[in-house]
C-alpha positions, 0 to 999 in steps of 0.5 A: 491543478489540472493534473490534481483534478484529472487524477480524481476524475479520470479513474471514475470516468473510465470506470463508467466507460468500461461499463458502457463499452465492456469490450473496450474495457482493457484498452480504456483502462490501459489508456487511463492508467498511462494518462494517470502516470503522466498526470502523477508525474506532472503533479509530483514535479509541480509539488517539488518545484512550487510546494503544496497544491490545494483546491477548495472544492466549489470555491468554498474554503473549510470549514464550510467547504472541502479542500483537496491538496497534494503535498509531497506525501500525497504526490509520491503515493499517487505516483506509486499507485499510478505505476502499479495500476499501469502494470496491473492493467498490462498484466490483466489484459492477458491473465484475465482475458475472457478465454482464460479467466471466464466472462464474469471475471473478465467483465467485472475486473476492469470497472472495479479496479478503476474504482479502487484506483479512484478511491486510493487517489481520493484518500491520498489527496483528501484533507477532510476526515469525513471525505477520507471516510467516504474514500476508504469505504469506496476502497473497501467495497471495491477490494472486497469485490475483487476478492469475491470476483471469481465466485469460488466458495473459498473466495466468497468466504475470504471476502466475507471475512474481509467485509466483517473486519472492514465494517468493524474498522469503519464503524470505529473510525466513524465514531471517532469522526463524530466525536471530533466534529462534536468537539470542534465543529470541523473535520478539516485536518489543517484546522484540527491541527490548530484547534484547542484540545477537547476532552474527547480528542484522545478517545476519538483518536483511539477509536479512529486508530483502532479502526484504521489498524484493522483496515491495515491488517495490523497484527492481531487484526491481520487474519483476513488478509492472507486468504483474501490476497492469496485467493484473488486473481494475481492482478487483483492481489497485486493491488490488494497487497501493494496498494490497499493497505497504504490508504488506511496507513496514510490516514493514520499518518495524517491523524497522528502527525498532522491533525492530533499530534498532541494526543499521541501518548507514550503508551499508545505509541509503544503499543502501535510499535509492539503490534508492528513488531509482532506483525513482523515476527508472526507474519514472517514465521507464518510465511516460512511454513506455507506450501504455496507461493501466493500464501508466502507473499501474502503473509509477507505483506503482514510482516512488511506492514508491521515495519510501518508502525515502528514509525510511531514509537521512533518519532515519539518523544518526551515533549522536547524536539526529537531530531531523529523523528524526520528520519523515522517518518521519511523511512516509513514512507520509503518503506510503504512506497518500496513495498507497494512496488515490490509486492505488486511485482511479486504477485504479478510474477506469481500470476505468470508462473501459475499461467506457465506451470498451472499452480503456485505450490512450490513444487510447481515452480521447480526449474522455471528460471530457465524458461522464464528468466525475466520473471525470476529476475523480477522476483529476485529484485523484489525480494532484495527490496523486501529484505532491505538489501542495498541498493533498493528503496527497502534498504533506504527505508530501513537505513533511515529507521535504524538510524532513528532507532540508534539515535533515539536510544531505542535499539530494540526497534533496530533489532526488529528491523534487522531480524525481520530482514533475516526472516524475509531472506528465509521465507523468500529463499524457499520459492527462489530455490525451487525456481532456480533448480536445475531440473524442470519436471514439467514443460511449462506453457510459453509466456511472452517476454513482453508480459514478463517485462511488466513485473520486472519493470515494477521490481526495477522501480523499487531498486531505482527508488533506492539508487536515486533516492534524493529526488523522492526524499526531497519530494517527501519533505514538501509539506511534511508536518511539524510533528514529523520533524520535532517528534510526537 
């Protein structure tokens, strides 16, 4: 229980501390992130051993009060977030130092990053639809601020576009929340699961799903993501791409599999799957034609997020028990976790290469593997994860989802998974070919091996997620919703 409370309070307290003592902000953030990793590990261990951990705030149980709880899903995402935040804090200490990034960025990044971390934890641990709305709004404000942090005209335009899509998504989600409360008088996910269906439930779920799809940058609502993620500083991009979209996706999972699984119609499930498949194809094709590394990685995020939405048709059924639904659900969670680690590693690699070569155009990267072998290895391991090759967590994710596709007779989704992996190999080969070229036209600025080890550690974590997949697999099953076992 103390670990759960610490994960909610620590980021917000640290954000306030960095404003009061800006010169100590990097050290405060590093210390908080390290403590957060310890608390997240403790929480995951407790959940794995003792089951779901829940706290009724102020002692008031729902529907009068609000409950925060950690099941296996929440514990896994909180731990992944803490690991990425620790790596980002280490990278930002060098990449966003005042002498390099400017006083504005150096001052603003730390409290905003901590607020973003706090909002993520609040979303993962909340069980109230309005509390989730508050968390997702704090997350949006922090993410938009990170995009606009540099103050450059391109960054400001990208941040404004992001804000417009985010506000539209928030409005749709809030309208759905109003309908749910009007129909049932409660917003607690657990109580809604046992509700008597109301006539407005289908509309409420549709509105909330549309709003969250926009926030997750699901195709065709993805147009804000590439310029926003590619234009931000590399440590910010690591959070924006690896962590932020996972919050709205987790809320979608809570709604579809826990609160209102009875409202998941076959047509809606198919539509979400088709939008996910379109994201995989379109994002991959766009990544194949980009001249800049950060744009390639950003469009890759569009494609990789598309895989997550295949869980909805794969876990759908005709009302009878679907034994493959559990594999599809667990595979999607593995995909989200491995993508968060690998994509954060890729953006941190991009930041180090920009620091060394002065740019992120593919021609700027030529021959950097020789002076920066650890960064090249980190990028290569992250690419293995995104392509879904063994022994990575991405392979485990695709194996589980493809098994569900074949078991359910929905082999078309298996083709999307396989085709997406081949396309990923194509667009990730382009920067790898430049990095491992024999000649190096320019002399890069030296980058300490200690800083190169940061993205390498994240990329290795994504590989370990596949190598030692049994403990995280078992953790994800703790508190798994019934619909994830028998199908939607």
